[in-house]
C-alpha positions, 0 to 999 in steps of 0.5 A: 499500499502506498503511504498516500493511500494510508488513512489513520483515524484517532479518537481522543477525549479531550484537547491536549490527549492527542499531542501527549499520547499519539503526537509523534506518531501523528506527525510521522504519518503526516509527514509521510504522506498519510491522511491523518484525521483526529476526532476529539469528543469534547472541549475539555471544559473541566480542565484544571488550568496551570499558568496563573495569568490564565486562571480566569479561563476556569470560571464556571461562570463565563465558561470560557475554557472550553472555546480557549482550548479549541484555539490551543487545539488548533495550534497543536494540530498545526504543529503536528501537520494535521489538517483534518480535525473534527469534533465528534457530533460538531463542536460543543455537542458533548461536554468534559465530564470531569474526573470519576466521581465529580458532580460534573459527571451527571450533567445531561451534556456530559460525554460520560452520559451520552447514548452510546449509539448516538455518539457512535453513529456521529463517528460512523459518519466520519468513518464512512467519509474518511474510509481509515484503515486504522483506528486509534483510541483508548483501552477499556480503562480509558488509559487511566480511568478518566470517564471520557476516556473510558466512553471514547473507547466504547464509542470508538468500539461501537462505531468500528462494529457499526461502520461495517453494518450495510443496514446502519445509518447512511453512507457506504459501509466501511470495515476498518482493518485495524483498531489499536489502543494507546499504551505506555510500557511498564519498563518505559515508566521505570526508566523515566522515573529512574531518570527523573530522580536523577535529574533537576527538574522541579517536578513531582516524582511518583513510584511506578506502582503509584501511577494510574497508567502502564501496560505490561511490556508483554502486551505491547504489540506495536512501537512506532519509532517517530523520534525525528518528530519529537520536536513537533510533539514538543511544540504541540504540547506547548500549545496546550498551555493551560494544561501542560508544563513542558521542560524538555525532556519532561513535562507535567499536567496540573498535578506536577508529576513528571513524565517523559515526552516520548519520541517512540510511541506504543500501542496494543492491537486490539482488533486486526491481523498483526504485521511482521514483528521486528526488533526495536531500535538497538541501544547503540542507535539511540534506541529504547534497547527493548528486548521485544519483537514488535510491529513498527507500523500501524499499517502493517500487514494491510494490503 
């Protein structure tokens, strides 16, 4: 398959999620000529604002944060080279639900409360228009347990099924070949924590076992080496200034827990036939030195 025929669709919950977890992958495939479509499910209205000079955006009375984050997302997409961005159901159709257990989970417009088939139907429209071979979203825990991430997983999986059913909705049925979940290997988390403890950065360092995410190494199927595009990812993350503090090569969210900006991003193939596994980048080449053989292309094995 020619790179220009490749079409990748990513489903993320809020502005900034795309840059943190998949930014390097997106920039790589755009640069190589693939069509990359980003679908964002909410405006991120409940995000915690970090910079003091932007604290006024968090006012419930003005509800100004969501529209502001739309601008941040546009700047991030420009940094990644992504020209095809959509809000699920249109801008503001569903609202950020806030963290699990918050009162905002119960708002009628909260994405957490969205009717599954209604939301999936909106995504089916995009799938049938774009006709991607590959779909990327989160695992069943939403990567770290946020209700909107969990709902994005549910919606993406339901749309994956419905898009292939000729009798559902409008447009020609389309079968997406591969569906992936984002992932963060436990070994990479351990190396990051060790490096953070040795560095002078000002961020909080947590034990790996205390982090709300992390995937066993043996479950990782796919490793995308997009280190040449880490600068694009860094620029995209900086565009989300309300949510992310970036101090190369580290970043932190509002909890100030340090994490590494990664140029190698990992995935778990949830549905589809895996491509040929190959060795990861060697230590001598500046790679991760992973002992695993994995796919190195999301489109691997697709004819």
